C-alpha positions, 0 to 999 in steps of 0.5 A, a space after each residue: 614828417 607826418 604827411 600832412 596828417 593832423 590829430 586833436 590835442 587836448 590841454 589841461 591848464 591847472 593854475 599856471 601849469 599847462 599839460 598836453 594830454 596823451 591820446 586816448 584818454 577819457 576826458 569826461 571821466 577825467 573832468 568827473 574825477 577832478 570835480 569829485 576831488 574838489 567836492 571832497 575838499 581836495 584829492 590827487 588825481 592822475 592823468 597821462 601827458 604826451 610822451 606817455 608820462 604820468 602826472 598827479 595833481 592835487 586838485 582842491 577848491 582853490 585850483 583853477 582848471 581849464 581844458 582846451 582842444 586844438 588841431 596839431 600836426 600828427 605825432 606817432 609817438 603820442 599813442 596814449 599807452 600809459 602801460 609803457 615805461 614813462 619817457 624822459 627829457 631826452 626821448 627822441 
C-alpha cells in the first residue's frame, strides 16, 4: 500500500509508443536533447523509464513526440536511479 501518497508521472509518447519516465529526470533537458537531435536530422537519445530501464530512441524530423504529466499512486520502486542494474520483465 502507498498510504494514499501520490506522485507526478511524466509520459513521453514517441509515435505510437508511450514511455512512463522515471522520477528525477530533467524533462526540460530531455526536450532540448530531442530538439537538438531533430535539428541535426536524426540522432539516438536515451532516457530512463519506470523500473530504472534505459531506452534509446532515434529522434528525427519525422518523429512525433508528446509529453504528458499525471498524478499517480506513489510507487517506491520508481526512484529514478539510472545507476542500478536495469530490471527485467519479471521484477516485483
